[in-house]
N, C-alpha and C positions, 0 to 999 in steps of 0.2 A: 577564593571562590565567590560565587554570587551570580546574579543575573548577567553580569558582564561577560561571563564565560559561555553564554548561550550563542550558538552560531546561527546566523541568518535571522530573517523576519524581525529586524530591528524595530520597525514601527509597532508591531504587535507587542513586543517586549516593553517598549517605552510606554505604550498605552496602558498595559496591565500594571506596570509599576506606578503610574500616576493614579490609577484607580485604587490601588492598595494604599498609597500614601494619603489619599483624600477620603479613605474609608467608603469608597463607592463601588467596590468590586461586587458584582452580582453574585448571588448565592448559588445560582445554577448556570454553568457555562458549558458550551458545546464547542470543542476544538475541532475544526474541519480542515482537511487538506490531504494531499497524497501521503502515502506511507513513507516513512523514513526521513521526515523533515523536522522531527523534534517535538511533535505535539505532546506525546506522553512525557517526554523529558521536561518540557516547560510546566506541565501540570505537577510533576514531581518537584520542580524548583519552587512552585507556588506553595506546595504543602510545607516546605521548609521555611519559606519566607514568612508565613503567617504564624509560625511557631518557634522560630530561632530564638535562642536565649541571649545572643550577643548583638544581633543586628535588628534594626527596625525596618520592616518591609523589604528585607533582603535576607541573605543567609550566609553563614560563615563556613559551614561544612566541617566544623571542628567541635562544636558544643555537643553535649550528650544528646540533645534533641535531634540535631541534624544527623548524627551518627546512627541513632536508632531508626530514623526515617530511611536512611540509605540502606540499612540492613533489613528494612521492612518488618521491624518488630515494635514500632511505636504504636501504642494503643489508640491514638487519635487519628492515625492515617491508615486507611484501608484501600487496597487495590483489588479490583475485580476484573476478570478476563474470562473469555469463553471456557467452559468446562466441556471439553470435546469440541463439537462444532458450534455450540450455541451457549449464550449466557442464560442460565436456567432460573426458574421461578424461585427455588429455595435460596439462591444467592441473593436475589433482589429483595426477597422477604426479609432476609437477615439485615441487609443494608437499610431497608425502610424502617426497621425497628431501631437500629443503632444510630441513625442520623438524628434522632430526637434526644439522644443522651447528651448530657453536658460533657465537655472535655475532661478527660481523666488527668492528663499531665500538662497539656499544652494550652494555647489560647483558643484554638479553633480546631474542630474536627474536619478532616478532609477525606472525601470518598472519590476515588478515580475509577471510572469504568472504561477500560480499554476495549477497542473494537465494539463500540456500543451498537453498531448496526447489526450485530449478531445476537441481539436480545430476542428471546422468544416473545411472541405477542403477549402472552400472559405475564411474562417477566417485565416487559415494558409497561404494561398497564399497572403493575404493582408499584412502580415508582412515580406515577403521575402526581400523587398527593405530595410526596417529598419535594418534587420539582417545583410544584406550584406554591407550596407554603413551607419552604425550608426554614428551619430555625436560624437565628442570626449567628449562632455559635457553630454552625456547620457550613461546609462548602462542598458542592457536588460538581465534579468535572467529568463530562462525557467526551471521549476521544473517538473520532471516526474518520475514515477515508471514503465512506459511502453514505453521506447524509440522507440521500433520497431513499435509502433502505430503512431509515428510521421512521417511526410513526409520526405523522404531522403533529399529533398532540404532544409528542416529546420535543420536537423542534421548536414549537411555538412557546414552550415554557422555559426555554434557555436563551441566554445571550450568546449568539453565534460569533465565534472568533475564527476568521479565515486566515490560514497560513499559506503563503506563496511558496512555490518550488524555488530551489536555488537556481540562479542564473548559471549559464555555462562558465562564465568567468569566475563567479564565486566558487563553484564546485571545483574548477580547475585549480584555483589557488589553494584550497584546502587539501586537495589530493596531492598536489606538488609538495606542500609543506610536510605532509605525512609520508612522503616517498612511497605512496601506495601503488603507483603504476609507473611504467616507463613513459617517456615523452611520446613515444610512438602510439601507445595504447590510450592515452588520455582523451583524445578527441572522440574515439569510439565509446569509451566508458561514459563520457559525458552525455552522448546521444542515447545510449542504452538506458541509463539511469533516469533520464527525463526529469532532472532537477531533484532527485531523491538522494540525499547524502547517505542514508542508511543502505540503500540499494547499491550505491557505488562502492561503499566500503566492504560490502559482503559479496560483491560480484567476483566470480572466478572467470576471468577473461579467457583463459585457455580452454576451459570447459565450454564457454559460450561459443568460441570459434569452432570447436569440434562438432558440437550439436548443430551449429549453423551450416557447416559443410555437409553434414548428413542430410539436412532438410533441403539444401540447394540441389543435391543429387536427386532427391525425391521430386522436386519441382521440375528439374530438367527431364526426368523420366516421364512426366506428364505433359511437358510442353511440346515435345516432338511427337514421334510415333509412340503412342501410349503403350507402355509396358506395365501392366498391372503387377505382374510378378516382381519386377525390379523395384517399382515404386513402393509396394507394400512391404517388401523385405527391409528396405532402408528405414521407412517410417514406423516400422513395428516397434522400434525402441520407445516411441511416444507412449504407446499403450502398455508397455512393459514396466513403466514407472510405478512402483507400488506406493512410494511416498508422495503424498499430495503436493508437497513443496517442490519436489523434483519434476512432477508432472506439470505444475503451473509454470515452472521455469522454462521447460521445453516449449510449452505452448506460447509463452512470451517471445521466445526466439522466432518461432514460426510466424506469429503475428507481425513481428518487426519486418520480416522478409516480405510478407504479403502486402503490408502497408507501403513498403518501398516500391514494390512492383506496381501498385495502384498509382502512387504519385508519379512514377516515371511514365506510366501509360497516359496520364492526364497531361503531364508537362515534362518532356525528356530533359529539359534544362534545369529542373528544380534542384536546389541544394538542401532541401529539407528532409532528405532520407536519413534513416538511422545508420545503416551500414555503409558509411561513406567510403570505406576502404574497398568496397566491392562495386563501386559505381558503374564501371564499364561492364562488368559481368552481369549485373542486374539490368542495366539498360539493354543489353543484347537479349537477355532472357525475357524481358517485358515485351519485346517486339514479337516473340514467338507465342505470346498468350493474348487472348482477347480480354477486353475489359469485363465481359460477363463471366469469364472463367475465374478471374481474380476475385470479383465480387461474390460469386457463388461459392467459391472455396472459403472465403472469409466468413460468410454466413453459416456454412456447414461447420466451420471450426467453432463458431459461437454456439451452435447447436450441440456440438460435442462437449464443450465446456459446461453448458447448462445441464446436459444430461449426466455428466460426471458426478454432479452433486446428487443426482437421483439414481445412481448406479446403472446408468444406461450402458448397454453393450458397446464397449469402446471399439471393438473390431468392426461392427456395423457402422458406427459413427465415422471411423477412419475411412472405410470404403466409400462412404458418401462424399467425404472430403476429396478423395483421390479422383472420383468420377467427375465431380464438379470442376476440379482444377484442370482435368484433362479435356473437359468439354464433352466427354462421352457418357452423359447422364443416363443413357438407355442401355449401356453395356452392363453385363454381369461378370464378376470375376470367374476366371477359369483356372 
């Protein structure tokens, strides 16, 4: 084991390894990139590399220290994540105290904050001093896929490390090696995951196809002679999703379809659509919709997503989406 087992972002890994060996690694790091590309994993690797008993600036995954870190029971390595929707003040107050303690067993204390963009404002303010003046014996790593949602005062106090998505070729090679998908599904999986290995490995492609088919039927009901009853019946499954993860997954499917329709309206010859296996069907459907309908529907879906976080009435939000997509914005459901 060691850094050589990390997949992707070779330049990032090599840079961090050099900084470790030269003792130049910043005490406050911000790992930035889309979800599912290994940001937290690399932070976890670093926590072992600075404390491993057998290797210098790398890790063995065999010594007592590495095993404790893997089991998340090492006293010098702490992981923080949202408690519910947000990372709360009491969590960061605890970290701000502990970061100034000397290591108990290892060489360096490491604090990893996952989904750092979900810090409450007061919690973010609570870690400004540790970020600006961290002790040499501690290392603080923030992980985020939404850096713009972090306070500017947080970003300015960290060395930002940007992670690139996997290329389609890289992703395809990994998925083929793991026999994760059939050769027929690989191109679609690659487009859906958008360079995220984590998303690709956790994708249920059969579920994606089924949800996509339902939403296609919804769009078709809006593209021709608008049938509110038919369209709302099919799309009702979206607002029936009680689990936030399932709701977000369905919305992503719908976003992909709307994006494809928009691209095909702008350029019917484009090869940049996500649902490449439905190219002909989507091209035909795009000709039945105006650009304003597609753009309006996308904006209303954005509104539904933002409102979902504030407990907006999803039924009303869905109605707005259907009317925008149909172009019948002045109609009311009957």
